[in-house]
Residue frames as qw, qx, qy, qz and C-alpha x, y, z in Angstrom:
[[0.714, 0.206, 0.664, 0.087, 6.14, 14.31, 15.61],
 [0.211, -0.167, 0.552, 0.789, 7.15, 14.64, 11.98],
 [0.506, 0.454, 0.110, -0.725, 4.60, 16.27, 9.70],
 [0.642, 0.278, 0.693, 0.175, 3.02, 14.14, 6.99],
 [0.028, 0.453, -0.340, -0.824, 4.13, 15.96, 3.87],
 [0.715, 0.487, 0.210, -0.456, 1.81, 15.93, 0.87],
 [0.510, -0.018, 0.722, 0.467, 2.35, 13.79, -2.16],
 [0.366, 0.536, -0.154, -0.745, 1.78, 15.56, -5.47],
 [0.584, 0.224, 0.769, 0.134, -0.07, 13.25, -7.88],
 [0.243, 0.515, -0.303, -0.764, 0.02, 14.34, -11.54],
 [0.582, 0.242, 0.776, -0.024, -2.42, 12.51, -13.82],
 [0.487, 0.774, 0.101, -0.392, -3.11, 14.93, -16.69],
 [0.803, 0.137, 0.414, 0.408, -1.63, 13.40, -19.82],
 [0.494, 0.609, 0.195, 0.589, 0.78, 15.64, -21.73],
 [0.292, -0.953, -0.054, -0.065, 1.26, 17.99, -18.79],
 [0.601, 0.455, -0.321, 0.574, 4.62, 19.55, -17.89],
 [0.613, -0.763, -0.165, 0.122, 5.93, 19.94, -14.34],
 [0.574, 0.447, -0.191, 0.659, 8.72, 22.41, -13.77],
 [0.511, -0.579, -0.357, 0.526, 10.30, 24.52, -11.05],
 [0.201, 0.748, 0.084, 0.627, 10.19, 28.31, -10.90],
 [0.117, -0.610, 0.462, -0.633, 12.24, 29.56, -7.96],
 [0.142, -0.136, 0.879, -0.435, 10.68, 27.78, -4.97],
 [0.652, 0.258, 0.326, -0.634, 7.40, 26.89, -6.66],
 [0.315, 0.064, 0.892, 0.318, 6.42, 23.82, -8.67],
 [0.464, 0.407, -0.027, -0.786, 4.26, 24.72, -11.65],
 [0.485, 0.195, 0.842, 0.135, 2.13, 22.37, -13.72],
 [0.288, 0.438, -0.258, -0.812, 1.42, 23.48, -17.28],
 [0.546, 0.333, 0.768, 0.043, -1.15, 21.94, -19.61],
 [0.464, 0.672, 0.427, 0.388, -1.03, 23.11, -23.22],
 [0.401, 0.287, -0.096, 0.865, 1.32, 25.90, -22.06],
 [0.374, -0.659, -0.086, -0.647, -1.24, 27.18, -19.56],
 [0.132, 0.233, -0.780, 0.565, -0.34, 27.01, -15.86],
 [0.623, -0.414, -0.514, -0.419, -2.97, 24.96, -14.02],
 [0.774, -0.580, -0.239, 0.085, -1.30, 24.52, -10.64],
 [0.254, 0.661, -0.458, 0.538, 1.25, 26.27, -8.43],
 [0.817, -0.545, -0.186, -0.030, 2.46, 24.71, -5.19],
 [0.137, -0.851, 0.487, -0.139, 5.38, 25.74, -2.93],
 [0.623, 0.350, -0.695, 0.078, 8.19, 23.19, -3.07],
 [0.004, 0.291, -0.775, 0.561, 8.40, 22.92, 0.73],
 [0.697, -0.034, 0.284, -0.657, 4.80, 21.64, 0.84],
 [0.869, 0.285, -0.309, -0.260, 5.69, 18.56, -1.23],
 [0.632, -0.503, 0.588, -0.038, 7.15, 15.39, 0.27],
 [0.437, -0.078, 0.816, 0.371, 7.13, 13.26, -2.90],
 [0.465, 0.440, -0.225, -0.735, 5.82, 13.28, -6.47],
 [0.540, 0.129, 0.830, 0.059, 3.94, 10.53, -8.32],
 [0.297, 0.436, -0.372, -0.764, 3.52, 10.79, -12.09],
 [0.676, 0.261, 0.670, -0.161, 0.92, 8.80, -14.02],
 [0.684, 0.569, 0.429, 0.158, 1.57, 8.03, -17.68],
 [0.541, 0.469, 0.186, 0.673, 2.69, 10.71, -20.13],
 [0.263, -0.958, -0.104, 0.058, 3.81, 13.50, -17.79],
 [0.637, 0.488, -0.189, 0.566, 6.97, 15.49, -18.46],
 [0.545, -0.794, -0.095, 0.253, 9.26, 16.93, -15.78],
 [0.315, 0.891, -0.279, 0.169, 12.01, 19.49, -16.23],
 [0.757, 0.167, -0.462, 0.432, 15.58, 18.35, -15.48],
 [0.046, 0.461, -0.391, 0.796, 15.95, 21.21, -13.00],
 [0.707, -0.391, 0.078, -0.584, 12.90, 20.01, -11.03],
 [0.954, -0.040, -0.295, 0.036, 14.30, 16.47, -10.98],
 [0.522, 0.350, -0.459, 0.628, 17.70, 17.70, -9.76],
 [0.259, -0.480, 0.306, -0.780, 16.07, 19.70, -7.00],
 [0.879, -0.285, -0.075, -0.375, 14.01, 16.70, -5.87],
 [0.870, 0.113, -0.385, 0.287, 17.15, 14.55, -5.76],
 [0.270, 0.437, -0.421, 0.748, 19.05, 17.17, -3.75],
 [0.434, -0.400, 0.261, -0.764, 16.22, 17.55, -1.23],
 [0.122, -0.081, 0.962, -0.231, 15.56, 13.83, -0.86],
 [0.652, 0.288, 0.252, -0.654, 12.14, 13.91, -2.52],
 [0.427, 0.022, 0.865, 0.265, 11.26, 10.80, -4.47],
 [0.499, 0.383, -0.223, -0.745, 9.69, 10.90, -7.93],
 [0.513, 0.053, 0.856, -0.036, 7.71, 7.76, -8.79],
 [0.349, 0.263, -0.521, -0.734, 6.68, 6.81, -12.32],
 [0.503, 0.198, 0.797, -0.270, 3.46, 4.82, -12.75],
 [0.112, 0.269, 0.750, 0.593, 1.49, 3.82, -15.81],
 [0.312, -0.261, -0.162, -0.899, -1.70, 5.72, -16.52],
 [0.729, -0.352, -0.488, -0.325, -3.58, 2.84, -14.83],
 [0.530, -0.739, 0.262, -0.323, -1.43, 3.05, -11.69],
 [0.975, -0.060, -0.064, 0.206, 1.06, 0.21, -12.16],
 [0.402, -0.816, 0.296, 0.290, 4.46, 1.01, -10.64],
 [0.794, 0.576, -0.076, 0.181, 7.28, 1.36, -13.20],
 [0.647, 0.244, -0.276, 0.668, 10.23, 3.18, -11.61],
 [0.378, -0.889, -0.184, 0.180, 11.43, 5.59, -8.96],
 [0.480, 0.637, -0.186, 0.574, 13.95, 8.40, -9.26],
 [0.663, -0.711, -0.147, 0.183, 16.08, 8.91, -6.15],
 [0.094, 0.904, -0.391, 0.147, 19.09, 10.95, -5.13],
 [0.384, 0.435, -0.774, 0.253, 22.31, 9.42, -3.76],
 [0.779, -0.390, -0.486, -0.072, 21.71, 6.59, -1.31],
 [0.070, -0.659, 0.470, -0.582, 22.43, 7.59, 2.26],
 [0.898, -0.334, -0.148, -0.246, 21.51, 4.27, 3.85],
 [0.449, -0.657, 0.598, -0.090, 23.71, 2.58, 6.41],
 [0.580, 0.406, -0.679, -0.193, 25.81, -0.05, 4.65],
 [0.012, -0.191, 0.912, -0.363, 26.02, -2.05, 7.87],
 [0.594, 0.191, 0.453, -0.637, 22.22, -2.18, 8.05],
 [0.746, 0.434, -0.269, -0.427, 22.03, -3.48, 4.50],
 [0.319, 0.386, -0.862, 0.080, 24.69, -6.04, 5.26],
 [0.280, -0.018, 0.810, -0.514, 22.62, -7.25, 8.23],
 [0.688, 0.328, 0.122, -0.636, 19.54, -7.29, 5.99],
 [0.652, 0.424, -0.579, -0.243, 21.27, -9.65, 3.55],
 [0.132, 0.290, -0.901, 0.295, 22.65, -11.83, 6.34],
 [0.549, 0.009, 0.523, -0.652, 19.20, -12.33, 7.81],
 [0.769, 0.302, -0.316, -0.467, 18.27, -14.32, 4.70],
 [0.580, 0.282, -0.757, 0.106, 20.67, -17.03, 5.87],
 [0.110, -0.131, 0.753, -0.635, 19.38, -17.07, 9.46],
 [0.338, -0.276, -0.793, -0.425, 16.47, -19.45, 9.02],
 [0.293, -0.481, -0.740, 0.367, 15.14, -19.25, 12.57],
 [0.040, -0.469, -0.206, 0.858, 14.99, -15.43, 12.70],
 [0.165, 0.068, -0.536, -0.825, 13.74, -15.23, 9.13],
 [0.312, -0.383, -0.839, -0.229, 10.81, -17.58, 9.83],
 [0.222, -0.519, -0.576, 0.592, 10.06, -15.67, 13.02],
 [0.048, 0.340, -0.081, -0.936, 9.84, -12.40, 11.06],
 [0.254, -0.079, -0.702, -0.661, 7.73, -13.91, 8.28],
 [0.269, -0.460, -0.839, 0.111, 5.29, -15.39, 10.82],
 [0.122, -0.512, -0.385, 0.758, 4.93, -11.98, 12.47],
 [0.127, 0.196, -0.348, -0.908, 4.29, -10.15, 9.20],
 [0.326, -0.221, -0.797, -0.457, 1.63, -12.66, 8.18],
 [0.249, -0.482, -0.750, 0.378, 0.05, -12.59, 11.64],
 [0.003, 0.416, 0.148, -0.897, -0.28, -8.81, 11.37],
 [0.246, 0.054, -0.564, -0.787, -1.85, -9.10, 7.93],
 [0.342, -0.328, -0.861, -0.183, -4.36, -11.76, 8.98],
 [0.195, -0.478, -0.619, 0.592, -5.28, -9.96, 12.20],
 [0.102, 0.358, -0.025, -0.928, -5.95, -6.70, 10.37],
 [0.312, -0.056, -0.708, -0.631, -7.91, -8.49, 7.64],
 [0.304, -0.399, -0.857, 0.122, -9.97, -10.22, 10.32],
 [0.060, -0.425, -0.390, 0.814, -10.65, -6.84, 11.96],
 [0.254, 0.151, -0.356, -0.886, -12.14, -5.58, 8.68],
 [0.390, -0.213, -0.832, -0.331, -14.40, -8.64, 8.45],
 [0.275, -0.432, -0.746, 0.426, -15.56, -8.33, 12.06],
 [0.064, 0.338, 0.135, -0.929, -16.29, -4.64, 11.66],
 [0.341, 0.020, -0.572, -0.745, -18.30, -5.45, 8.55],
 [0.365, -0.315, -0.876, -0.025, -20.22, -8.12, 10.47],
 [0.135, -0.426, -0.557, 0.700, -21.08, -5.64, 13.24],
 [0.180, 0.378, -0.047, -0.907, -22.33, -3.08, 10.72],
 [0.086, -0.096, -0.855, -0.503, -24.14, -5.56, 8.45],
 [0.544, 0.021, 0.137, -0.828, -27.87, -5.07, 8.02],
 [0.825, 0.125, -0.399, -0.379, -28.47, -8.41, 6.33],
 [0.769, -0.451, 0.419, -0.170, -28.22, -11.48, 8.59],
 [0.944, 0.266, 0.102, 0.168, -26.78, -13.61, 5.77],
 [0.412, 0.755, -0.288, 0.420, -23.94, -11.11, 5.32],
 [0.414, -0.716, 0.431, -0.361, -23.31, -11.10, 9.06],
 [0.924, -0.191, 0.326, -0.049, -23.05, -14.89, 9.20],
 [0.834, 0.477, -0.019, 0.277, -20.80, -15.08, 6.13],
 [0.190, 0.806, -0.348, 0.441, -18.41, -12.44, 7.48],
 [0.602, -0.596, 0.447, -0.290, -18.25, -14.08, 10.90],
 [0.978, 0.062, 0.192, 0.056, -17.55, -17.45, 9.27],
 [0.651, 0.626, -0.170, 0.394, -14.67, -15.94, 7.28],
 [0.156, -0.791, 0.404, -0.432, -13.35, -14.22, 10.42],
 [0.840, -0.377, 0.358, -0.154, -13.39, -17.56, 12.23],
 [0.917, 0.324, 0.037, 0.231, -11.41, -19.14, 9.38],
 [0.343, 0.752, -0.301, 0.475, -8.81, -16.39, 9.69],
 [0.530, -0.668, 0.397, -0.340, -8.66, -16.99, 13.45],
 [0.972, -0.073, 0.217, 0.047, -7.86, -20.64, 12.70],
 [0.696, 0.586, -0.131, 0.394, -5.06, -19.49, 10.38],
 [0.096, -0.808, 0.372, -0.448, -3.65, -17.36, 13.19],
 [0.786, -0.457, 0.369, -0.194, -3.65, -20.35, 15.53],
 [0.956, 0.205, 0.113, 0.174, -1.82, -22.44, 12.94],
 [0.371, 0.860, -0.258, 0.237, 0.97, -19.92, 12.35],
 [0.362, -0.747, 0.534, -0.161, 3.10, -20.66, 15.45],
 [0.846, -0.134, 0.516, 0.002, 3.38, -24.30, 14.38],
 [0.727, 0.683, -0.072, 0.024, 4.90, -23.59, 10.96],
 [0.750, -0.446, 0.297, 0.387, 8.48, -24.69, 10.48],
 [0.504, 0.065, 0.447, 0.736, 9.34, -23.09, 7.13],
 [0.123, 0.372, -0.052, -0.919, 8.71, -19.87, 5.24],
 [0.263, -0.049, -0.742, -0.614, 6.89, -21.86, 2.55],
 [0.233, -0.446, -0.853, 0.139, 4.48, -23.20, 5.18],
 [0.030, -0.522, -0.331, 0.785, 3.82, -19.63, 6.35],
 [0.181, 0.220, -0.425, -0.859, 3.19, -18.56, 2.76],
 [0.234, -0.247, -0.892, -0.298, 0.70, -21.41, 2.42],
 [0.149, -0.571, -0.684, 0.428, -1.27, -20.20, 5.44],
 [0.022, 0.464, 0.002, -0.886, -1.13, -16.62, 4.19],
 [0.177, 0.046, -0.670, -0.720, -2.44, -17.67, 0.77],
 [0.229, -0.416, -0.877, -0.074, -5.32, -19.65, 2.25],
 [0.116, -0.582, -0.482, 0.645, -6.25, -16.79, 4.59],
 [0.075, 0.323, -0.257, -0.908, -6.22, -14.35, 1.65],
 [0.218, -0.172, -0.805, -0.525, -8.57, -16.60, -0.33],
 [0.217, -0.541, -0.778, 0.235, -10.97, -16.85, 2.63],
 [0.088, -0.515, -0.207, 0.827, -10.86, -13.07, 3.06],
 [0.161, 0.237, -0.412, -0.865, -11.53, -12.20, -0.57],
 [0.167, -0.294, -0.901, -0.271, -14.23, -14.89, -0.87],
 [0.177, -0.674, -0.652, 0.300, -16.19, -12.91, 1.71],
 [0.226, -0.180, 0.030, 0.957, -15.20, -9.46, 0.45],
 [0.151, -0.355, -0.546, -0.743, -18.37, -8.93, -1.58],
 [0.425, -0.627, -0.652, 0.033, -20.38, -9.24, 1.64],
 [0.352, -0.443, -0.231, 0.791, -18.74, -6.02, 2.82],
 [0.015, 0.066, 0.372, 0.926, -20.19, -4.10, -0.14],
 [0.205, 0.469, 0.685, -0.519, -23.60, -2.57, 0.60],
 [0.414, 0.712, 0.065, -0.563, -24.19, -0.52, -2.56],
 [0.608, 0.629, -0.376, -0.305, -24.10, -1.78, -6.18],
 [0.633, -0.403, 0.661, -0.010, -22.97, -5.21, -4.96],
 [0.849, 0.357, 0.385, 0.062, -23.68, -6.97, -8.25],
 [0.484, 0.857, -0.118, 0.133, -21.65, -4.44, -10.21],
 [0.012, -0.776, 0.583, -0.241, -18.73, -4.67, -7.75],
 [0.963, -0.202, 0.137, -0.116, -18.91, -8.43, -7.21],
 [0.008, 0.703, -0.708, -0.070, -15.50, -10.07, -6.79],
 [0.991, 0.066, -0.043, -0.111, -14.80, -13.52, -8.16],
 [0.865, -0.164, 0.041, 0.472, -11.35, -13.90, -6.64],
 [0.198, -0.827, 0.187, 0.492, -8.39, -11.57, -6.73],
 [0.745, 0.461, 0.283, 0.390, -7.14, -10.74, -10.26],
 [0.395, -0.684, 0.079, 0.608, -4.15, -8.46, -10.79],
 [0.020, -0.567, 0.471, 0.675, -2.53, -8.18, -14.20],
 [0.113, -0.333, -0.021, -0.936, -4.89, -7.23, -15.58],
 [0.303, 0.147, 0.667, -0.664, -7.79, -6.71, -13.13],
 [0.038, -0.219, -0.868, -0.444, -10.87, -8.47, -14.49],
 [0.204, -0.733, -0.635, -0.131, -13.60, -6.62, -12.61],
 [0.043, -0.858, -0.042, -0.510, -14.32, -3.24, -11.04],
 [0.660, -0.744, 0.091, -0.051, -13.36, -4.04, -7.46],
 [0.855, -0.130, 0.169, 0.473, -10.05, -5.55, -8.54],
 [0.432, 0.625, 0.114, 0.640, -9.29, -2.49, -10.67],
 [0.292, -0.874, 0.031, -0.387, -9.92, -0.24, -7.66],
 [0.814, -0.548, 0.147, 0.122, -7.89, -2.41, -5.28],
 [0.808, 0.184, 0.132, 0.545, -4.97, -2.69, -7.72],
 [0.207, 0.776, 0.017, 0.596, -4.81, 1.09, -8.02],
 [0.514, -0.805, 0.130, -0.266, -4.80, 1.51, -4.23],
 [0.910, -0.286, 0.152, 0.260, -2.19, -1.23, -3.80],
 [0.640, 0.479, 0.040, 0.600, 0.07, 0.55, -6.31],
 [0.106, -0.841, 0.104, -0.520, -0.16, 3.70, -4.19],
 [0.763, -0.617, 0.165, -0.100, 0.56, 1.72, -1.04],
 [0.905, 0.087, 0.057, 0.413, 3.56, 0.02, -2.65],
 [0.371, 0.683, -0.071, 0.625, 5.03, 3.42, -3.45],
 [0.433, -0.800, 0.159, -0.385, 4.57, 4.52, 0.19],
 [0.900, -0.394, 0.174, 0.070, 6.31, 1.39, 1.46],
 [0.774, 0.358, -0.007, 0.523, 9.23, 1.65, -0.98],
 [0.067, 0.793, -0.144, 0.589, 9.77, 5.22, 0.27],
 [0.672, -0.680, 0.145, -0.254, 9.58, 4.05, 3.87],
 [0.940, -0.189, 0.115, 0.260, 12.17, 1.27, 3.62],
 [0.615, 0.496, -0.019, 0.612, 14.53, 3.43, 1.58],
 [0.152, -0.864, 0.077, -0.475, 14.21, 6.27, 4.09],
 [0.712, -0.644, 0.268, -0.081, 15.72, 4.12, 6.86],
 [0.004, -0.689, 0.703, 0.178, 18.50, 2.77, 4.65],
 [0.684, -0.001, 0.727, -0.066, 17.06, -0.66, 3.81],
 [0.040, 0.199, -0.743, -0.638, 17.19, -2.30, 0.38],
 [0.666, 0.178, 0.204, -0.695, 13.60, -2.57, -0.93],
 [0.665, 0.342, -0.571, -0.341, 14.61, -5.48, -3.19],
 [0.361, 0.174, -0.882, 0.247, 15.62, -7.87, -0.39],
 [0.637, -0.344, 0.106, -0.682, 12.59, -9.25, 1.43],
 [0.159, -0.240, 0.919, -0.270, 11.67, -12.35, 3.40],
 [0.601, 0.311, 0.609, -0.413, 8.00, -13.21, 2.85],
 [0.681, 0.686, 0.013, -0.257, 8.06, -12.41, -0.87],
 [0.866, 0.007, 0.306, 0.396, 10.46, -14.48, -2.92],
 [0.188, -0.644, 0.296, 0.680, 13.37, -12.51, -4.37],
 [0.623, 0.538, 0.508, 0.253, 12.91, -11.61, -8.01],
 [0.380, -0.017, 0.188, 0.905, 14.78, -9.08, -10.19],
 [0.088, -0.315, -0.284, -0.901, 13.01, -5.74, -10.20],
 [0.532, -0.585, -0.559, -0.251, 10.60, -6.73, -7.43],
 [0.082, -0.574, 0.411, -0.704, 10.56, -4.54, -4.26],
 [0.624, -0.216, -0.751, -0.002, 10.21, -7.62, -2.05],
 [0.291, -0.183, -0.608, 0.716, 10.83, -5.89, 1.29],
 [0.265, 0.013, 0.025, -0.964, 8.35, -3.11, 0.50],
 [0.634, -0.152, -0.558, -0.513, 5.80, -5.79, -0.42],
 [0.500, -0.192, -0.766, 0.356, 6.53, -7.56, 2.88],
 [0.078, -0.118, -0.408, 0.902, 5.93, -4.33, 4.77],
 [0.384, -0.040, -0.190, -0.903, 2.70, -3.46, 2.99],
 [0.411, -0.214, -0.870, -0.171, 1.02, -6.79, 3.81],
 [0.225, -0.403, -0.711, 0.531, -0.01, -5.60, 7.27],
 [0.099, 0.343, 0.099, -0.929, -1.44, -2.36, 5.78],
 [0.075, -0.143, -0.751, -0.640, -3.50, -3.72, 2.87],
 [0.206, -0.569, -0.794, -0.058, -6.76, -4.30, 4.73],
 [0.236, -0.696, -0.398, 0.549, -6.68, -1.19, 6.93],
 [0.095, -0.466, 0.221, 0.852, -5.34, 1.27, 4.34],
 [0.140, 0.135, -0.648, -0.736, -6.49, 0.14, 0.90],
 [0.161, -0.326, -0.912, -0.191, -9.38, -2.30, 1.40],
 [0.079, -0.623, -0.607, 0.486, -11.29, -0.17, 3.89],
 [0.062, 0.473, -0.131, -0.869, -10.84, 2.91, 1.71],
 [0.142, -0.024, -0.783, -0.605, -12.14, 1.00, -1.32],
 [0.154, -0.487, -0.858, 0.060, -15.20, -0.11, 0.63],
 [0.051, -0.602, -0.341, 0.720, -15.85, 3.43, 1.89],
 [0.090, 0.316, -0.392, -0.860, -15.66, 4.89, -1.61],
 [0.207, -0.181, -0.851, -0.447, -18.08, 2.29, -2.97],
 [0.203, -0.526, -0.797, 0.218, -20.53, 2.27, -0.07],
 [0.023, -0.633, -0.239, 0.736, -20.71, 6.09, -0.06],
 [0.588, 0.662, 0.445, 0.134, -21.13, 6.05, -3.85],
 [0.087, -0.836, 0.288, 0.459, -18.10, 8.25, -4.36],
 [0.024, 0.331, -0.826, -0.456, -17.05, 5.57, -6.84],
 [0.744, 0.270, 0.317, -0.522, -19.83, 4.07, -8.98],
 [0.767, 0.146, 0.591, 0.203, -20.01, 1.33, -11.64],
 [0.517, 0.834, 0.177, 0.079, -19.99, 4.01, -14.34],
 [0.162, -0.897, 0.384, 0.148, -16.45, 5.00, -13.32],
 [0.517, -0.318, 0.754, 0.252, -15.02, 1.89, -15.03],
 [0.688, 0.534, -0.209, -0.445, -14.73, 0.62, -18.55],
 [0.881, -0.070, 0.449, 0.127, -13.88, -2.76, -20.02],
 [0.114, 0.735, -0.511, -0.431, -10.85, -2.82, -22.28],
 [0.790, 0.367, -0.436, -0.224, -9.87, -5.26, -25.03],
 [0.454, 0.275, -0.804, 0.268, -8.84, -8.60, -23.58],
 [0.622, -0.518, -0.582, -0.081, -11.27, -8.41, -20.66],
 [0.409, -0.108, -0.430, 0.798, -9.37, -6.00, -18.42],
 [0.167, -0.870, -0.452, -0.108, -11.24, -3.31, -16.47],
 [0.440, 0.143, -0.134, 0.877, -9.91, 0.21, -16.01],
 [0.124, -0.734, -0.461, 0.483, -10.97, 3.19, -13.91],
 [0.325, 0.840, 0.238, 0.362, -11.69, 6.53, -15.52],
 [0.395, 0.347, -0.250, 0.813, -9.43, 9.53, -14.96],
 [0.373, -0.584, 0.028, -0.721, -12.10, 11.25, -12.88],
 [0.881, -0.407, -0.207, -0.120, -12.45, 8.18, -10.65],
 [0.763, 0.060, -0.302, 0.569, -8.70, 8.03, -10.09],
 [0.079, 0.492, -0.180, 0.848, -8.75, 11.68, -9.01],
 [0.667, -0.551, -0.071, -0.496, -11.48, 10.88, -6.48],
 [0.926, -0.209, -0.251, 0.187, -9.42, 7.98, -5.15],
 [0.566, 0.276, -0.265, 0.730, -6.26, 10.08, -4.88],
 [0.216, -0.582, 0.109, -0.776, -8.05, 12.82, -2.97],
 [0.832, -0.460, -0.091, -0.295, -9.52, 10.26, -0.58],
 [0.867, 0.038, -0.297, 0.399, -6.08, 8.62, -0.22],
 [0.291, 0.427, -0.280, 0.809, -4.45, 11.87, 0.83],
 [0.504, -0.547, 0.066, -0.665, -7.25, 12.55, 3.31],
 [0.934, -0.261, -0.236, -0.064, -6.99, 9.02, 4.71],
 [0.684, 0.227, -0.386, 0.576, -3.28, 9.52, 5.41],
 [0.054, -0.500, 0.282, -0.817, -4.16, 12.32, 7.83],
 [0.777, -0.458, -0.215, -0.375, -6.47, 10.10, 9.91],
 [0.038, -0.556, 0.726, -0.404, -5.03, 9.07, 13.27],
 [0.887, -0.216, -0.370, -0.171, -5.05, 5.60, 14.82],
 [0.526, -0.716, 0.432, -0.157, -3.55, 4.40, 18.05],
 [0.563, 0.472, -0.678, 0.027, -0.40, 2.38, 17.40],
 [0.893, -0.380, -0.203, -0.134, -0.55, -0.80, 19.49],
 [0.819, -0.006, -0.259, 0.512, 3.21, -1.09, 20.03],
 [0.296, 0.341, -0.165, 0.877, 3.97, 2.60, 20.55],
 [0.238, -0.608, -0.671, 0.352, 0.87, 3.25, 22.66],
 [0.001, 0.522, 0.071, -0.850, 0.19, 6.59, 20.98],
 [0.568, 0.694, 0.422, -0.133, -1.96, 7.99, 18.20],
 [0.291, -0.392, 0.479, 0.729, -0.22, 8.69, 14.89],
 [0.564, 0.539, -0.122, -0.613, -1.34, 9.74, 11.39],
 [0.916, 0.182, 0.357, 0.000, -1.74, 6.80, 9.03],
 [0.580, 0.789, -0.176, 0.097, 0.63, 8.49, 6.60],
 [0.072, -0.757, 0.618, -0.202, 3.48, 7.99, 9.08],
 [0.885, -0.234, 0.348, -0.203, 2.79, 4.32, 9.82],
 [0.911, 0.369, -0.084, 0.164, 4.88, 2.79, 6.96],
 [0.314, 0.716, -0.432, 0.450, 7.91, 4.85, 8.00],
 [0.514, -0.564, 0.484, -0.429, 7.51, 3.90, 11.67],
 [0.968, -0.032, 0.220, -0.115, 7.15, 0.22, 10.78],
 [0.742, 0.561, -0.253, 0.266, 10.22, 0.40, 8.55],
 [0.003, -0.703, 0.531, -0.474, 12.20, 1.73, 11.52],
 [0.762, -0.345, 0.433, -0.337, 10.91, -1.04, 13.78],
 [0.961, 0.276, 0.016, 0.028, 11.88, -3.54, 11.10],
 [0.466, 0.692, -0.411, 0.367, 15.38, -2.04, 10.87],
 [0.387, -0.618, 0.537, -0.425, 15.77, -2.43, 14.65],
 [0.935, -0.085, 0.304, -0.164, 14.93, -6.12, 14.38],
 [0.829, 0.510, -0.137, 0.184, 17.36, -6.60, 11.49],
 [0.207, 0.724, -0.480, 0.449, 20.14, -4.90, 13.47],
 [0.649, -0.222, -0.684, 0.249, 19.33, -7.13, 16.49],
 [0.024, -0.267, 0.344, -0.900, 18.46, -4.08, 18.55],
 [0.672, -0.102, 0.246, -0.691, 15.08, -5.71, 19.17],
 [0.302, -0.120, 0.946, -0.009, 14.29, -9.38, 19.64],
 [0.362, 0.510, 0.781, -0.005, 10.92, -9.08, 17.88],
 [0.020, -0.107, -0.353, -0.929, 9.27, -7.08, 15.13],
 [0.218, 0.450, 0.675, -0.543, 5.86, -5.65, 16.08],
 [0.153, 0.381, 0.649, 0.640, 3.45, -5.35, 13.14],
 [0.195, -0.073, 0.090, -0.974, 1.01, -2.48, 12.96],
 [0.282, -0.472, -0.824, -0.140, -2.22, -3.49, 14.65],
 [0.130, -0.422, 0.105, -0.891, -4.19, -0.43, 15.81],
 [0.208, -0.328, -0.838, 0.384, -6.11, -0.40, 19.06]]
């Protein structure tokens, strides 16, 4: 099985990343703070004002390593890639699928079913572990609502109808999300999902994790030769990686949401790690982001049993595996797409 290569996250503002022979070096104020062998790095993610030498960028392009540019707060801005090596016939089939309404709806239903099922699993696990009876009842009620959404999916006749069910299920899920928080619940209370900008601490944490997950999914779909801009659940929009967003839906709850809950409930992330900015937005501190990134890298090494493949795999490989399964469906090599639902 392919090794999960590390992602190098660079957050120190004003730092300079450059290549010396086969070693990446990170300098801050002309003092080297980090050395890492190039062959240990699978991709690079830069936050905010971080400089990179042209030679390092050229080497990443030649080796197929992606370099992602995010804002200091973690919002995706751009990716630097080498020459595209994707299969043009696969991309042609990807575009043609947009005009095949029956197969397109079938795929969208499956993606949403995977998302709802994994979200429901998080709620049910929270209900089993809940100490407070009121929390247990609220989480079970939300899980039952998501089960009803799953039963309604097969009867949808349009992608818009599927999106409606997905939206309602997401609202039910996030309405109960605070009941999953056991420590500092008042400080991390969620009053609905807010994105740009996040209006509370939990939304700031989730948005940061979702930005990391988006980057993983863009890499995954590009690695198999698919166009990240052409998706099916998410409406096409210039500059929007719709297919990567489609792919990440089934991972949100298991990858990002559970990690957020773990960090809060173990008090690795506390209310003091956030600050309110002008306009009402909430932002994590640099130290908190470093804690999240370390936990993210560790989480990618965890193994879960893949339901479709019937084998245990590291979480870091799951987006790439799912992208390959998606490509098989698009090519008509498989009649169905199997979302990631661990067993």
